[in-house]
N, C-alpha and C positions, 0 to 999 in steps of 0.2 A: 281356375282365372277369371270363370263365368260367376261360379259364387262368391267370389272376393269382391267381387265387382255389382253383386247383387242385380246380376243381368241373367234372362231367361234364355236368350237365345243371341246369335250373332252371326256375321254374314263371312263368308268363308272364299279364301284365294288361295292360290298355289303361291309357292312359294317366290317361285320369279314373276309372277305377276303382281298388274295394277287394281284389273277389277276383281268385285265380289263374281264368285262363278254360283252361288248358291248359298245357303247359309245349314246353321245346326242350332238343335233344338236343348236345353239341357238334359230333358229327363232320358232324352237317346245315347248319350253322351258312357254308358258304362264300362263299355271295354272297347277294342280294338285305337280305331284310329280315326281322327275327328272326318278325313274324306272318305273311309268306309259308311259313317251317317250322314254323308251330305243330302241337302234337299235341293229339287232346282227350284227357280224360281218362276213360280205362275205370276199370270196375270193379274189376278186377282189379288196378289201379294203385293203390287206396287201401286203406288203414290208418282205423279210427277211433282217438281219443287216447285211447279208453278199452280199446283191445287190448292184454290183458296181454303181459307183456313174452316170454315165452318162444313165443306165437304170431306174436308182431312177428317175432324170431329166424326160425322155422319159414319165413316170407311170403318169407326174403330170400335163402331157399334156390337160387331157379332166378331172379332176379332184383337188379340190383347196388341197387336202391332200391324205393322206395313211399314217395308221397304219402301225410299225415298230415291225414286230414277232424274238422276241431272243427264240431261243430256242422255246417251246412251251409258249409261254406267249406275251399276247404286252407289252409294257413298254415303247412306245412313239409314237411318232408321226410324220411324215415330212410334211411339208406343203410348199405352193408356193412361202411365203416369207422367209425360208429360201433358197432358189434359190439366196436372196442376199450376202448370205453369203459368206466369205473367202473362201472355198473350191470350191464352185463354180464359182468364179472369175479366182480361179488357172486354173482351167477346159479349162474353155473359152479363156482364154491369151496361154494358152499352147493349144490348137486346134489353135487358129488364128496363132502363130507363128509358131510350124510343116506346116499350111496349105502355111504360104510365104515363108517358104522353101524349099518346092516342089516346089513351083513358081519360085523361084531359079534356084532350080536345072535343070527345064525342061525348060528356057529361053535359053541356050544355043544351045540346042537340035532342038530347032524349032525356032533360031534365031542362026545359026551357021557363024561364023568369026565374029560377034557381029555386026552383020546386026541390030541390033536392035536399034541402035542408030540412026538410018535413020529413023525408026518409032515414035522417041520420040521427043516431043518439043522442039525445044532449048533452053527454059526457065527448064526445066525438067532436062534437060539433063543439065545444067549449074547448076542447085540444086545440082546434083547427084556428079558435080566434086567439088563444095564448102565442100560438107558431108563429100569425099574420101581425099580434100587438110586438111580439120580439123583432120581426124584419123592418117594421115599421122603424122603432126607434136605432135600426141600422141604415135609415134612410135606401131602405127595401121596398119598394114599392110595388108591391104584391096582391092579387084580387084573393077573397075567404078559398076561392077552387083552389086556387095553385096549393095555399097551404095544407091543402090532404092528404092524407098520407094511401099507400097502396093498399092496404086491409079496408080502408075505407070506401075507396071506389070501387073493388072488387063486393062489399055488401051492398051498394047501388047499381052494380052491374045485378045482381044476385033478385033485387027488388024488383027492375025493371023489365018484362019476358020481353019488349019488342026490343031493346036492347042485345040484351044477352041472345036472342036467336037471330038478331042483324050478324050475329058474331058467330052465328052457327054451334055456341050452348046450348044444350039439349033440356037441362034442366035448371033450379037452381044448386042443388048437388051438385052437377056436373061443373058449375061455375067453380063449387070451392075444392071440389076433384083436381083440377085443374092451375087455375090460380095459387091455392096456399102452398104448392108445393117451390112456385117461383116466390113467392115471397119466403118461404124456408132455405132459397137458393140467395137469392137475395140479403138473407139474415149471413150465412157462411161465408158471403164475399164480402162484407161489410168489416167483418170479425177475422178478416185471412185465415178462417180454416177449411178444412180439408173439404173440399165441392162432392165429394162422394160418403161424406156420414152420415149415418142412418138411412143410407139407398144404395142401391151399387153403378156402376158406368153406364149398363142398360141405360136404365131407367133417366139416368142424367141426361144421357144424350138423345134420349127420347124427346125431355123436357125443352132441350135447345132445339128440337122441331117444331115442337109444339109451339114455341116463343113464334118462331120465325113464321108458322101459318095462322099465329091469332096477328100479328104485326100487319102481315098480307093482310088479312081479312078485314083488319081497322083503316087501312087506308081505300076496301074497294071502297067500305062504308063511306068513309071522309068523302071520294070523290063522284059516288054517284055508281060507279062501277057495279055491274050484275054479280 
């Protein structure tokens, strides 16, 4: 039954029981009964059903699954496959959007008087101007800085050592190493692709964690908190 459904693990209860009393892993089920291969739930296997989504994602970094505890009973399971679902995609998109908004807000501080224009290539500046003209034609009054793409902000960040050091990047290469994977994740989200394509789940989960750290650091810089 597990093979037919594509499951690797399942909760296990007695015939007359209501609560799961342990679980089995498909690779163990070679012979005998399920009860002979029952594993006990450990505290590290469990998550509360009230656990925030971002904490659930972190919990799946080192394990393919976690059992979900509702009140005093295990009634469901969260797996890495669930990370492909809409709630996680919405969270990822929200984090990336928030990070990009913080970069826009900080751009004016580290490039006063629109001095960022001098550090942007002519092609990228022209692209921003075309986008602004398009938005103006739709009666959307935005500044040129709002028409920059994430790749533009990444390049401007890398060219300003005061800025990238304030966000605790160590070098231009460190900016590229950490921001470019965020861009690739955003592209996969935009095209409804596999979030793990070209990567691994531990790497994707670490990317979520790095996004959180970057957003927090942006907020600290904006507020003047050391």
